[in-house]
N, C-alpha and C positions, 0 to 999 in steps of 0.2 A: 341258447348258449348257456352252459353250466360251468361257470368259472372261466379262467383265461385259456385253458387248454382243452376243455371238453365241449363238444357240440353235439346236439341231439336234433335229428331231422325226422319229420313225419310226412308221409305222402298218402293222399287219398285220391286215386285216379278216377276219372270219368271216361268211359269208353263209348265211342260211336263206331260200330263195325258193320260194314255192308259186304255181303257175299253175293257175287254175280256168277251164275253158272247156267248154261243152256237156255239163255233168254229169261231166266227168272232171277229175282233179287230178294234177298233176305237181310233184314237190318236188326241189329241188336244194339241197345244203348242202356247205360246204367253205371252205377258205381262199381269199381273193381276192387282188387285186393289191397288192403292197407299195408304199408311198409314203414318200419321204424329203423333208423340207422343212427349209431353213435360213433363219433370220431374223436380220437385223442391226438393232440399235437405233440409229436416227438421233437420236432424243431419248431419253435413257436415264434414266427416272425423275426427271425434272427437277422440283424442288420450288420453291415460292414462298418468299419471304423468311421468312414466318411459319410455314412448314412445313405449312400446311393443304391447299394445292393441289399436285397431282402430275400431270405430263404424260408420256406415253410413246408414242413412234411407232416402229413396226417396219416394215421393208420386206424382202422376200425372195422366194424361189421354191423350186420343188421339181420332182421327177420321179416319175412313177408307172411301175413296171416291170410287164411282162406275166407275172407269176408265177402268177396264177390260171388255172384251166382254162377254155378258151373253145371247146371242140370238142364240146359236148353237142348231140345231135340228138334230137328228139322221136320218138315211135313212128311218126309220119307221115313220118319222115326230113326234118324241117324244122329249120333252124338259126334260133333266135330269140335276138337279142342280149340281151334283157332278163332271160333266165333263166340266163345264163352266170355262172360264178364270177368271171371276169375278162373284159377287153375284147380281149385279144390285141394290145394296142398299147402303145407308149411315149408317155406324155403329159407335158406340161410345165405348170407353174403359176406365176403371179405373185401375190403376196399383199401386202396392206397392212393393218396393225392400228394403231388409235389408241385410247388410253385417257386419260380425264380423270377425276380423282378429287378430291373434297373431303372430307378426313378419311376416314370409312368409306363414304361415298356416292359412287358412280361411274357413269360412262357409257362404254361401249366401242363402237367401230365397226370392222367388218371387211369387206374386199372381196377377192375372188379371181377371177382370170381364168384359165380352163383351156383350153389348146390341145391338142386330142385328135389323136393320130396315127391312121393307117389300118391296119386289119386286112387285110393283102394276101391272106391265104388265103381270106377270105370277101368281099373287096372291099367292106368296110364301114367307115364312120367316123362316130363320134358327132359331133354338132354342137358347135361351140365354146360354152362355158358361162361365164356371169358371175353371181356371187353377191355380194350385199352385205347386211349386217345391222347392227342396232343393239340394244344391250341396256343396261338399267339394272340396277344391283346394289347390294347393301349387305353389308358385311363384318362379321360378328359374331366377335369374338375370344374364344376359350376357352383361357386359358393361352397356350401357344405354338402352338396350333392355331387354325384359322379355318373358319367355315362361311359360305358366300356364296349366298343365293338371288338369282335373276335373272329379269327379265321383259323381253321384247322381240319383235322380228319379223325375218324374213329374206325377201328378194326374190330369186328365181331367174329367170334368162333363159337360154334355149338356142336356138341356131339349128337348122335342120333337119338330120337325119342324112343320110348319103350311103350308097347301096347299089347296086352293079352299074350304075354309070354315070349315076345320076340321084339327085336329092334325094328323100327319103322324105316323101310328103305328110303322113302321120299322125305327125308328129314336130315337135319344137320348141315354143316357147311361153313363157308366163310363169306364175309361181305365187308367192303370198304366204303365208308360214307364220308363225304365232305362235311364241312361245318361253316356256317356263316351266321353270326349272332350279334345281338345288341342287348346289353343289360343296363339297368338303371338302379342306382343305390341311393338311399337316403338314411337318416338315422332311425326311421321307424319301419321301413319296408324296402323290399327290393322286387324288381320285376324284370322279365326278359322274354325275348322271342328269338327263335333260331330256325334255320332251314338246313336239312341234311340230305343233299342229293346222293343217290347211289352212284359211286364211281366205278366199282367192280364188284361182282357177286357171283358166287357159285353155291347156291343153296338148294337143298333137296335135289341134287343131281341136275340142276338147271331147270327144274320144273316150277319153281317159285321165283317170282321177280318182285323186288321191292321198288316202289317209286320214291319220290322225295318225301322225307319226313318233315313235319312242321311241329314245333314245340312252343308252348307258352308256359310261363311259370310266374308265381307270385308268392312271396314269403313275408310274413310279419315278424319283426325282430323284437324280442323281449329282453 
């Protein structure tokens, strides 16, 4: 946190990717691409006169750097983008977050637009991506700490990928995921876990299917 209105986030992902095809399995694991995001509070925790309602609006953006390895080839000497640690590209993001809260009950909405760069070595570019989601939550206070369960959904849209001079036919599409999460907050750190089951999806003309996503996060507050 930089001041009362500016927040800076850094993400260093770790990937464990397994590809099963024709009875054989290939596994990749390692650090991915580092992302840095800055957010500015346009409406900074504005409260109503009676103190029960709170509104908060943030706008910002970020950059993803090509720090993860993106040069893995299969035993058939094939380069597959979906099993790389990184994309080999520099990408940019625009983000908007809105929160409305009545006492301990709240609703949050998030939207993100991602502009992906091109991997010139492989002549590959992921399609542009738009994600928006909404979540309801309730905050339980336990002394100076808080626990927050949440329930919601996320919609993802991506345009088709580009490879070697043409759009990739089996790419792009839409998917709707549910969300069930639990977060913990203290004065020094926060942590959370969530599950996102696929509710509806039409990705790569129906040739790709996503299962339930599981996420864990941990943040140290300065």
